[in-house]
FIZATOR-340430 format. One line per 10 residues: number of its first residue (from 1); their letters; for each residue z, y, x of N, C-alpha, C. Coordinates in Angstrom, 2 decimals. Atoms other than C-alpha are relative to their C-alpha. Layout:
N
NUM> a> Z,Y,X,Z,Y,X,Z,Y,X  ...
END
This chain:
265
1> msqykqnhpf> 1.41,0.32,0.13,-28.33,188.36,-109.04,-0.16,-1.19,-0.96  0.22,1.07,0.97,-29.56,186.25,-111.95,-0.88,-1.08,0.60  0.76,1.13,-0.53,-30.89,182.78,-111.19,-1.36,-0.09,-0.69  1.34,0.09,0.54,-34.63,182.30,-111.65,-0.11,-1.19,-0.94  0.20,1.06,0.98,-35.54,180.25,-114.72,-1.49,-0.27,-0.15  1.41,0.39,0.10,-38.84,178.32,-114.81,-0.37,-0.22,-1.45  0.42,0.09,1.40,-40.67,178.68,-118.12,-1.32,-0.74,-0.16  1.22,0.79,0.10,-43.52,176.25,-117.44,0.26,-1.39,0.58  -0.26,1.38,-0.43,-43.81,172.49,-116.80,-0.62,-0.35,1.35  0.70,0.31,-1.24,-45.73,172.80,-113.52,0.93,0.19,1.20
11> hlvdvspwpf> -0.81,-0.07,-1.21,-44.38,172.45,-110.00,-0.67,0.90,1.02  0.47,-0.88,-1.05,-44.89,175.36,-107.65,0.70,-0.41,1.29  -0.61,0.62,-1.17,-44.31,173.66,-104.32,0.60,1.03,0.93  -0.63,-0.85,-1.00,-42.03,175.13,-101.69,-0.90,0.10,1.23  0.76,-0.15,-1.24,-43.45,176.39,-98.41,0.29,-1.20,0.91  -0.14,1.21,-0.82,-44.09,173.35,-96.22,-0.82,0.14,1.28  0.76,-0.08,-1.27,-45.10,173.15,-92.55,-0.96,-1.16,0.20  0.73,1.24,-0.29,-46.64,169.67,-92.87,-1.51,0.10,-0.16  1.46,-0.10,0.06,-50.16,170.58,-94.07,-0.61,0.63,1.25  0.51,-0.68,-1.19,-50.66,172.96,-91.15,0.15,-0.88,1.24
21> iaslnalglt> -0.23,0.87,-1.16,-49.11,170.58,-88.61,-0.93,-1.20,-0.02  0.89,1.16,0.12,-51.11,167.62,-89.93,-1.44,0.37,0.34  1.37,-0.42,-0.30,-54.35,169.61,-89.72,-0.20,0.21,1.50  0.09,-0.17,-1.47,-53.64,170.54,-86.08,-0.06,-1.37,0.70  0.01,1.34,-0.60,-52.90,166.90,-85.27,-1.33,-0.70,-0.26  1.31,0.60,0.30,-56.12,165.80,-87.01,-1.08,0.59,0.91  0.93,-0.64,-0.92,-58.04,168.34,-84.91,0.16,-0.58,1.41  -0.24,0.58,-1.31,-56.40,167.02,-81.75,-0.46,-1.45,0.08  0.44,1.39,0.04,-57.19,163.45,-82.84,-1.50,-0.11,0.22  1.46,0.07,-0.14,-60.92,164.07,-83.23,-0.45,0.55,1.35
31> tglvlfmhrf> 0.35,-0.56,-1.30,-61.07,166.25,-80.11,0.27,-1.00,1.12  -0.34,0.99,-1.01,-59.29,163.63,-78.04,-0.93,-1.19,-0.01  0.92,1.13,0.10,-61.57,160.90,-79.36,-1.36,0.33,0.62  1.28,-0.43,-0.58,-64.70,162.87,-78.43,0.11,0.08,1.52  -0.19,-0.10,-1.45,-63.30,163.62,-74.96,0.09,-1.39,0.64  -0.12,1.37,-0.52,-62.40,159.95,-74.50,-1.35,-0.70,0.05  1.33,0.62,0.03,-65.90,158.83,-75.53,-0.89,0.53,1.12  0.79,-0.58,-1.09,-67.37,161.21,-72.96,0.71,-0.12,1.35  -0.71,0.35,-1.23,-64.88,159.95,-70.35,0.59,1.21,0.71  -0.70,-1.13,-0.61,-63.10,163.25,-69.84,1.45,-0.42,0.29
41> qggffcftls> -1.36,0.32,-0.37,-59.76,163.00,-68.10,0.98,0.59,-1.02  -0.97,-0.46,0.97,-56.88,163.24,-70.54,-0.43,-0.19,-1.44  0.48,0.18,1.37,-59.01,162.41,-73.56,0.78,-1.06,-0.76  -0.74,1.09,0.66,-57.22,159.14,-74.34,1.44,0.42,-0.29  -1.37,-0.48,0.23,-53.79,160.78,-73.93,0.04,0.96,-1.19  0.07,-0.94,1.13,-54.80,163.58,-76.32,-0.18,-0.74,-1.32  0.25,0.80,1.21,-56.06,161.01,-78.82,1.26,-0.72,-0.46  -1.19,0.78,0.37,-52.94,158.80,-78.74,1.15,0.90,-0.43  -1.08,-0.93,0.36,-50.51,161.74,-78.82,-0.25,0.61,-1.37  0.33,-0.60,1.29,-52.33,163.38,-81.74,0.13,-1.02,-1.12
51> lfllivssil> -0.13,1.06,1.01,-52.47,160.06,-83.60,1.47,-0.23,-0.34  -1.43,0.20,0.23,-48.72,159.55,-83.16,0.60,1.15,-0.80  -0.53,-1.17,0.70,-47.92,163.11,-84.27,-0.54,0.09,-1.43  0.57,-0.01,1.34,-50.28,162.79,-87.24,0.72,-0.99,-0.90  -0.73,1.00,0.77,-48.52,159.62,-88.38,1.39,0.50,-0.36  -1.35,-0.51,0.24,-45.09,161.24,-88.01,-0.01,1.12,-1.04  0.06,-1.11,0.95,-46.09,164.42,-89.85,-0.38,-0.48,-1.40  0.37,0.55,1.30,-47.69,162.37,-92.65,1.19,-0.67,-0.67  -1.19,0.65,0.54,-44.52,160.31,-93.05,1.00,1.04,-0.53  -0.94,-1.04,0.42,-42.38,163.46,-93.25,-0.52,0.75,-1.23
61> wwrdviregt> 0.60,-0.64,1.16,-44.81,165.05,-95.71,0.18,-0.89,-1.23  -0.17,0.96,1.10,-44.73,161.92,-97.88,1.46,-0.05,-0.44  -1.43,-0.01,0.32,-40.91,161.94,-97.67,0.36,1.16,-0.91  -0.29,-1.18,0.82,-40.81,165.46,-99.10,-0.55,-0.15,-1.41  0.59,0.21,1.33,-43.14,164.52,-101.96,0.85,-0.97,-0.81  -0.87,0.96,0.68,-40.92,161.53,-102.81,1.28,0.68,-0.47  -1.21,-0.73,0.38,-37.86,163.79,-102.83,-0.25,0.89,-1.21  0.33,-0.90,1.10,-39.59,166.27,-105.13,-0.10,-0.74,-1.32  0.24,0.71,1.24,-40.58,163.65,-107.66,1.15,-0.88,-0.45  -1.02,0.99,0.35,-37.70,161.16,-107.49,1.37,0.61,-0.18
71> feghhtsyvq> -1.37,-0.51,0.01,-34.57,163.19,-106.79,0.13,1.41,-0.56  -0.08,-1.37,0.47,-35.42,166.78,-107.72,-0.62,0.19,-1.38  0.53,-0.04,1.36,-37.29,166.00,-110.95,-1.14,0.97,-0.23  1.09,-0.96,0.14,-40.29,168.24,-110.28,-1.27,-0.62,-0.59  1.22,0.63,0.47,-42.89,165.67,-111.31,0.06,-0.26,-1.50  0.05,0.11,1.46,-43.10,166.36,-115.02,-1.28,-0.73,-0.41  1.19,0.70,0.49,-45.74,164.74,-117.23,-1.27,0.76,0.36  1.17,-0.82,-0.37,-48.10,167.65,-116.48,-0.32,-0.17,1.49  0.20,0.18,-1.44,-47.58,167.28,-112.73,-0.55,-1.40,0.27  0.49,1.36,-0.18,-48.10,163.51,-112.96,-1.47,-0.12,-0.38
81> lglkfgmilf> 1.40,0.01,0.41,-51.38,164.09,-114.80,-0.88,0.58,1.10  0.76,-0.59,-1.10,-52.57,166.36,-112.00,-0.09,-0.92,1.20  0.01,0.95,-1.10,-51.57,163.79,-109.40,-0.95,-1.16,-0.27  0.92,1.09,0.36,-53.49,161.12,-111.28,-1.46,0.43,0.18  1.37,-0.51,-0.18,-56.63,163.26,-111.37,-0.34,0.13,1.49  0.21,-0.10,-1.44,-56.20,163.93,-107.65,-0.29,-1.36,0.62  0.23,1.35,-0.53,-55.99,160.20,-106.94,-1.36,-0.53,-0.42  1.32,0.43,0.47,-59.07,159.53,-109.06,-1.11,0.64,0.82  1.01,-0.69,-0.81,-61.07,162.16,-107.17,-0.03,-0.53,1.43  -0.04,0.58,-1.34,-59.89,160.70,-103.87,-0.72,-1.34,0.04
91> ivseamlffs> 0.66,1.30,0.06,-61.05,157.22,-104.90,-1.51,0.18,-0.16  1.44,-0.27,0.16,-64.42,158.66,-106.00,-0.60,0.39,1.34  0.52,-0.40,-1.32,-64.83,160.28,-102.57,-0.10,-1.20,0.93  0.06,1.22,-0.80,-64.04,156.93,-100.94,-1.17,-0.88,-0.43  1.15,0.77,0.50,-66.64,155.26,-103.16,-1.30,0.56,0.56  1.20,-0.60,-0.58,-69.22,157.75,-101.88,-0.16,-0.38,1.48  0.05,0.43,-1.40,-68.31,156.77,-98.31,-0.66,-1.38,0.11  0.58,1.34,-0.04,-69.10,153.12,-99.01,-1.43,-0.01,-0.53  1.38,-0.10,0.48,-72.20,154.12,-100.93,-0.94,0.35,1.15  0.84,-0.36,-1.16,-73.53,155.68,-97.71,-0.23,-1.20,0.91
101> ffwaffhssl> 0.19,1.21,-0.80,-72.93,152.41,-95.85,-1.01,-0.94,-0.65  0.94,0.88,0.69,-74.76,150.41,-98.51,-1.41,0.58,0.04  1.32,-0.66,-0.08,-77.59,152.97,-98.47,-0.65,-0.30,1.35  0.54,0.30,-1.33,-78.01,152.52,-94.71,-0.41,-1.46,0.12  0.30,1.42,-0.08,-77.92,148.75,-95.09,-1.30,-0.35,-0.74  1.20,0.32,0.78,-80.56,148.57,-97.82,-1.23,0.71,0.56  1.13,-0.71,-0.60,-82.74,151.19,-96.13,-0.58,-0.81,1.16  0.45,0.77,-1.16,-82.88,149.00,-93.01,-0.48,-1.40,-0.39  0.33,1.38,0.35,-83.11,145.63,-94.78,-1.24,-0.12,-0.88  1.14,0.08,0.90,-85.71,146.39,-97.44,-1.30,0.42,0.68
111> npslgiggiw> 1.18,-0.42,-0.74,-88.07,147.99,-94.93,0.28,-0.12,1.50  -0.35,0.19,-1.42,-87.28,146.44,-91.52,-1.10,0.49,0.92  0.97,-0.58,-0.93,-88.94,148.22,-88.63,-0.50,-1.06,0.98  0.56,0.92,-1.00,-91.07,146.59,-85.94,0.95,-0.19,1.18  -0.93,0.10,-1.12,-88.31,147.28,-83.44,0.99,-1.14,-0.13  -0.91,1.13,0.20,-86.18,144.54,-85.02,-0.77,-1.25,-0.43  0.82,1.17,0.30,-89.09,142.14,-85.52,-0.67,0.02,-1.36  0.62,-0.10,1.33,-90.16,143.32,-88.97,0.58,-0.96,-1.01  -0.64,0.94,0.92,-87.79,140.83,-90.60,1.48,0.36,-0.14  -1.44,-0.19,0.23,-84.27,140.82,-92.00,0.63,-1.32,-0.39
121> ppkgittidp> -0.67,-0.62,-1.14,-81.90,139.70,-90.60,-0.92,0.11,1.22  0.87,-0.20,-1.17,-83.42,140.94,-87.31,-0.14,-1.27,0.84  0.27,1.16,-0.85,-84.92,138.44,-84.92,1.10,-0.15,1.06  -1.04,0.28,-0.98,-82.27,136.79,-82.75,1.41,0.12,-0.53  -1.33,-0.14,0.58,-79.36,137.49,-85.12,0.36,-1.27,-0.77  -0.55,1.13,0.75,-77.32,134.50,-86.30,1.09,0.54,-0.92  -0.92,-0.60,0.96,-75.52,135.56,-89.48,1.23,-0.89,-0.22  -1.24,0.71,0.31,-72.04,134.55,-90.64,-0.18,-0.76,-1.31  0.10,0.83,1.20,-71.85,131.73,-93.19,0.85,0.61,-1.11  -0.78,-0.66,1.07,-70.85,133.42,-96.48,0.91,-0.95,-0.77
131> wgvpllntav> -0.79,0.96,0.77,-69.35,130.20,-97.86,1.20,-0.53,0.77  -1.17,0.38,-0.79,-66.68,129.90,-95.17,1.13,1.00,-0.17  -1.09,-0.97,0.01,-64.11,132.54,-94.25,-0.26,1.16,-0.98  0.21,-1.08,0.96,-65.82,135.32,-96.29,0.32,-0.39,-1.45  -0.33,0.45,1.35,-65.50,133.25,-99.47,1.51,-0.13,-0.18  -1.47,0.08,0.06,-61.84,132.53,-98.68,0.61,1.39,-0.10  -0.49,-1.38,0.08,-61.27,136.24,-98.09,-0.21,0.59,-1.38  0.26,-0.48,1.36,-62.86,136.97,-101.46,1.04,-0.52,-0.97  -1.03,0.59,0.86,-60.48,134.56,-103.18,1.37,0.63,0.25  -1.29,-0.60,-0.36,-57.52,136.05,-101.32,0.12,1.41,-0.59
141> llssgatitw> -0.07,-1.38,0.46,-58.37,139.65,-102.22,0.00,0.09,-1.52  0.00,-0.01,1.46,-59.16,138.92,-105.86,1.35,-0.48,-0.55  -1.34,0.47,0.40,-55.86,137.02,-106.12,1.02,1.12,0.14  -0.92,-1.12,-0.19,-54.08,140.07,-104.74,-0.15,1.04,-1.11  0.19,-0.89,1.14,-55.64,142.13,-107.54,0.75,-0.49,-1.22  -0.75,0.57,1.12,-54.05,139.74,-110.03,1.50,0.19,0.19  -1.45,-0.13,-0.24,-50.63,139.89,-108.37,0.48,1.44,-0.12  -0.42,-1.39,0.15,-50.56,143.70,-108.24,0.03,0.39,-1.48  -0.02,-0.24,1.45,-51.41,143.75,-111.97,1.25,-0.62,-0.62  -1.23,0.67,0.44,-48.59,141.27,-112.58,1.21,0.88,0.31
151> shhalvygnk> -1.11,-0.84,-0.39,-46.21,143.53,-110.66,0.07,1.27,-0.85  0.03,-1.23,0.79,-47.33,146.64,-112.56,0.49,-0.24,-1.42  -0.43,0.30,1.37,-46.88,145.01,-115.97,1.50,-0.30,-0.04  -1.43,0.28,-0.05,-43.44,143.73,-114.95,0.80,1.29,0.12  -0.68,-1.28,-0.14,-42.45,147.26,-113.91,0.01,0.76,-1.31  0.09,-0.70,1.28,-43.65,148.72,-117.21,0.98,-0.58,-1.01  -0.91,0.66,0.93,-41.55,146.16,-119.11,1.43,-0.07,0.52  -1.36,-0.10,-0.51,-38.49,146.81,-116.94,0.52,-1.22,0.70  -0.42,1.21,-0.70,-38.43,143.48,-115.10,-0.15,0.23,1.50  0.05,-0.37,-1.42,-37.58,144.59,-111.58,-0.24,-1.21,0.91
161> kqailglgft> 0.14,1.19,-0.84,-37.32,141.06,-110.15,-1.44,-0.48,0.06  1.39,0.43,0.05,-40.81,140.09,-111.30,-0.92,1.02,0.68  0.80,-1.05,-0.63,-42.21,143.44,-110.15,0.05,-0.11,1.52  -0.15,0.16,-1.45,-40.81,142.94,-106.64,-0.73,-1.25,0.48  0.64,1.26,-0.38,-42.07,139.35,-106.55,-1.53,0.16,0.04  1.44,-0.20,0.04,-45.61,140.31,-107.60,-0.50,0.91,1.10  0.40,-0.93,-1.06,-45.75,143.21,-105.16,0.12,-0.65,1.37  -0.15,0.72,-1.26,-44.46,141.01,-102.34,-1.16,-0.94,0.26  1.15,0.89,-0.14,-47.21,138.46,-102.98,-1.26,0.80,0.34  1.17,-0.83,-0.28,-49.79,141.26,-102.97,-0.04,0.42,1.45
171> illgvyftfl> -0.06,-0.42,-1.40,-48.62,142.51,-99.58,-0.33,-1.17,0.92  0.27,1.18,-0.84,-48.69,138.99,-98.11,-1.49,-0.35,-0.03  1.43,0.30,0.11,-52.22,138.42,-99.42,-0.83,1.03,0.76  0.71,-1.03,-0.74,-53.34,141.75,-97.97,0.08,-0.21,1.51  -0.17,0.28,-1.43,-51.91,140.88,-94.55,-0.82,-1.22,0.40  0.77,1.20,-0.28,-53.54,137.44,-94.74,-1.49,0.31,0.06  1.39,-0.42,-0.02,-56.89,139.04,-95.55,-0.34,0.67,1.33  0.24,-0.69,-1.27,-56.60,141.30,-92.49,-0.03,-0.99,1.16  -0.02,1.02,-1.05,-55.72,138.31,-90.31,-1.30,-0.81,0.01  1.24,0.78,0.08,-58.73,136.31,-91.55,-1.20,0.81,0.48
181> qgmeyleapf> 1.12,-0.83,-0.44,-61.07,139.23,-90.99,0.03,0.21,1.51  -0.11,-0.12,-1.45,-59.73,139.69,-87.48,-0.51,-1.25,0.72  0.50,1.25,-0.58,-60.41,136.02,-86.72,-1.52,-0.09,-0.14  1.45,0.01,0.21,-63.90,136.40,-88.19,-0.70,0.88,1.02  0.59,-0.90,-0.99,-64.62,139.33,-85.89,0.00,-0.63,1.38  -0.08,0.62,-1.32,-63.46,137.38,-82.84,-1.04,-1.10,0.17  0.93,1.12,-0.07,-65.77,134.47,-83.68,-1.41,0.36,-0.46  1.32,-0.41,0.49,-68.74,136.51,-84.95,-1.07,-0.23,1.06  1.06,0.27,-0.97,-72.06,135.49,-83.31,-0.79,1.25,0.40  0.67,-1.26,-0.37,-73.14,139.16,-83.02,1.07,1.08,0.11
191> slsdsvygst> -0.95,-1.09,-0.22,-71.51,142.47,-82.13,-0.51,1.29,-0.64  0.36,-1.31,0.55,-71.58,146.12,-83.16,-1.29,0.54,0.60  1.18,-0.52,-0.70,-74.34,146.81,-80.64,-1.25,-0.84,-0.21  1.16,0.85,0.26,-76.67,144.06,-81.92,-0.86,0.56,-1.13  0.96,-0.63,0.90,-79.33,146.19,-83.58,0.68,0.66,-1.20  -0.52,-0.69,1.18,-78.95,147.94,-86.91,0.80,-0.95,-0.88  -0.76,0.97,0.80,-77.65,144.73,-88.48,1.46,0.01,0.40  -1.38,-0.01,-0.46,-74.55,144.65,-86.32,0.70,1.32,-0.32  -0.60,-1.31,0.27,-73.99,148.39,-86.78,0.42,0.14,-1.45  -0.32,-0.15,1.42,-74.18,148.37,-90.58,1.04,-1.00,-0.45
201> ffmatgfhgf> -0.96,1.03,0.40,-72.25,145.12,-90.90,1.42,0.38,0.40  -1.35,-0.29,-0.47,-69.30,146.14,-88.76,0.52,1.34,-0.52  -0.45,-1.27,0.59,-69.22,149.70,-90.11,0.52,-0.22,-1.41  -0.40,0.21,1.39,-69.06,148.53,-93.73,1.25,-0.89,-0.09  -1.14,0.91,0.08,-66.70,145.57,-93.24,1.21,0.56,0.75  -1.10,-0.58,-0.76,-64.64,147.42,-90.62,0.72,1.09,-0.76  -0.64,-1.05,0.79,-64.05,150.45,-92.81,0.72,-0.59,-1.21  -0.70,0.65,1.11,-63.20,148.15,-95.70,1.31,-0.62,0.50  -1.23,0.55,-0.57,-60.71,146.33,-93.47,1.04,1.07,0.28  -0.91,-1.13,-0.22,-59.22,149.70,-92.52,0.65,0.44,-1.30
211> hvligslflm> -0.55,-0.36,1.31,-58.81,150.50,-96.21,1.02,-1.03,-0.48  -0.97,1.05,0.35,-57.07,147.15,-96.75,1.30,0.23,0.76  -1.19,-0.26,-0.81,-54.70,148.01,-93.90,0.79,1.19,-0.54  -0.67,-1.17,0.57,-53.93,151.45,-95.34,0.62,-0.34,-1.35  -0.53,0.41,1.29,-53.53,149.95,-98.81,1.24,-0.87,0.13  -1.17,0.85,-0.23,-51.10,147.36,-97.45,1.22,0.84,0.38  -1.09,-0.90,-0.36,-49.00,150.12,-95.86,0.49,0.78,-1.22  -0.32,-0.69,1.24,-49.13,152.01,-99.17,0.89,-0.88,-0.88  -0.76,0.94,0.82,-47.85,148.93,-101.00,1.37,-0.30,0.61  -1.30,0.24,-0.66,-45.10,148.36,-98.40,0.98,1.12,-0.31
221> vcfvrlykdh> -0.85,-1.14,0.36,-43.78,151.86,-99.06,0.46,-0.14,-1.45  -0.36,0.20,1.41,-43.88,151.13,-102.80,1.01,-1.13,-0.16  -0.94,1.12,0.05,-42.02,147.84,-102.17,1.42,0.49,0.29  -1.31,-0.55,-0.35,-39.15,149.70,-100.49,0.51,0.91,-1.12  -0.40,-0.92,1.08,-39.10,152.35,-103.22,0.37,-0.77,-1.27  -0.32,0.83,1.16,-39.15,149.68,-105.93,1.35,-0.65,0.16  -1.29,0.62,-0.27,-36.21,147.93,-104.29,1.14,1.01,-0.15  -1.02,-1.03,0.08,-34.32,151.25,-104.16,0.05,0.70,-1.35  -0.01,-0.53,1.38,-34.98,151.93,-107.88,-0.55,1.42,-0.09  0.65,-1.30,0.10,-37.23,154.94,-107.31,-0.93,0.07,-1.21
231> ftkvhhigfe> 0.96,0.03,1.10,-39.52,153.84,-110.15,0.69,-0.38,-1.30  -0.47,0.36,1.34,-38.87,153.69,-113.88,-1.19,-0.48,-0.82  1.08,0.49,0.87,-40.88,152.33,-116.81,-1.08,1.05,-0.22  0.94,-1.07,0.35,-42.50,155.71,-117.47,-0.31,0.93,1.17  0.20,-0.90,-1.14,-42.28,157.41,-114.07,-0.16,-0.82,1.28  0.29,0.79,-1.21,-43.97,155.42,-111.30,-1.40,0.35,0.50  1.32,-0.47,-0.39,-46.95,157.53,-110.27,-0.37,-0.50,1.40  0.28,0.50,-1.34,-46.62,156.40,-106.64,-0.49,-1.44,-0.03  0.39,1.40,0.14,-46.84,152.74,-107.61,-1.37,-0.10,-0.66  1.27,0.04,0.72,-49.69,153.40,-110.02,-1.16,0.41,0.89
241> saawywhfvd> 1.05,-0.44,-0.93,-51.69,155.25,-107.37,-0.33,-1.10,1.01  0.22,1.10,-0.94,-51.21,152.37,-104.92,-0.77,-1.13,-0.67  0.70,1.07,0.72,-52.35,149.88,-107.58,-1.47,0.36,-0.22  1.39,-0.44,0.18,-55.48,151.93,-108.34,-0.77,-0.14,1.31  0.66,0.07,-1.31,-56.29,152.14,-104.64,-0.29,-1.45,0.36  0.20,1.41,-0.33,-55.84,148.39,-104.24,-1.11,-0.63,-0.84  1.09,0.50,0.84,-58.12,147.62,-107.19,-1.34,0.52,0.50  1.23,-0.55,-0.58,-60.72,149.93,-105.64,-0.43,-0.81,1.21  0.30,0.82,-1.16,-60.49,147.94,-102.41,-0.57,-1.36,-0.42  0.50,1.27,0.53,-61.00,144.74,-104.43,-1.46,0.11,-0.43
251> vvwifvylfl> 1.35,-0.18,0.54,-64.11,146.05,-106.17,-1.01,0.21,1.12  0.91,-0.26,-1.12,-65.67,147.35,-102.95,-0.28,-1.29,0.76  0.22,1.25,-0.74,-65.16,143.96,-101.29,-1.01,-0.91,-0.72  0.97,0.81,0.74,-67.11,142.24,-104.07,-1.43,0.41,0.36  1.34,-0.48,-0.37,-70.12,144.45,-103.28,-0.30,-0.31,1.47  0.20,0.33,-1.42,-69.62,143.97,-99.53,-0.37,-1.47,0.15  0.25,1.44,-0.09,-69.54,140.20,-99.99,-1.38,-0.37,-0.55  1.30,0.33,0.62,-72.56,140.06,-102.32,-1.16,0.55,0.82  1.13,-0.66,-0.68,-74.74,142.50,-100.36,-0.12,-0.43,1.46  0.10,0.20,-1.44,-73.86,141.98,-96.69,0.07,-1.48,0.39
261> yiwgg> -0.18,1.40,-0.40,-72.80,138.33,-96.59,-1.04,-0.93,-0.65  0.90,0.94,0.70,-74.89,136.60,-99.26,-1.44,0.47,0.03  1.38,-0.48,0.06,-77.98,138.74,-99.87,-0.53,0.37,1.39  0.45,-0.47,-1.30,-78.17,140.31,-96.40,-0.07,-1.07,1.05  -0.02,1.05,-0.99,-77.48,137.08,-94.57,-1.04,-1.08,-0.25
END
């Protein structure tokens, strides 16, 4: 039998169980969360088990993608271009998510209802000082955008030591941002249930904090791969995607800070 020869630069992926398994786990995650919210017995167990299995299946799926691109050589320039477009579309979809949060915030703030006193911020709400921890968080996150750019340029020029150093600083700044936001939540003078102000504030800042957490995990994986020489000057699509995602998080925070902390407060 003659061996099959590929006459095109694209990658036709092998049959993988992970998309199907991940989708089942995602279904169990949402189902368990709904059951838990309605206080059904076993809802929390279903939620935690599905979350654990979803994380495991995602890690194994990501492992296979890394093998395909790094060790099997399937990620040609054409495949990398497709992956870049996919990442761009993903970031655009995330931007639409935050656009919906800002829409809800401005809808409520520009035309406050009588139920919240007809004023904004609503009557009885003590807002967070934007010139304290939020300003520090802004400096921290913008600095992390500079360090990830430093790391990327060092990688392009083949300076592995500088690339690792810049990426390490970025991860530390991301973790520090998450810590500061957690402290801010603990000391906040209002909660999620305090009218529409609390709902929109914690939804927008909370989802942004979740994105920072995911971005930090993304960068940690890139840190390990960078240390293990998985990236080259011209082939580092995983690192580039993480850098794009991190810059997106930076830009969104600027709008969150300007709209929710300064203007909205």
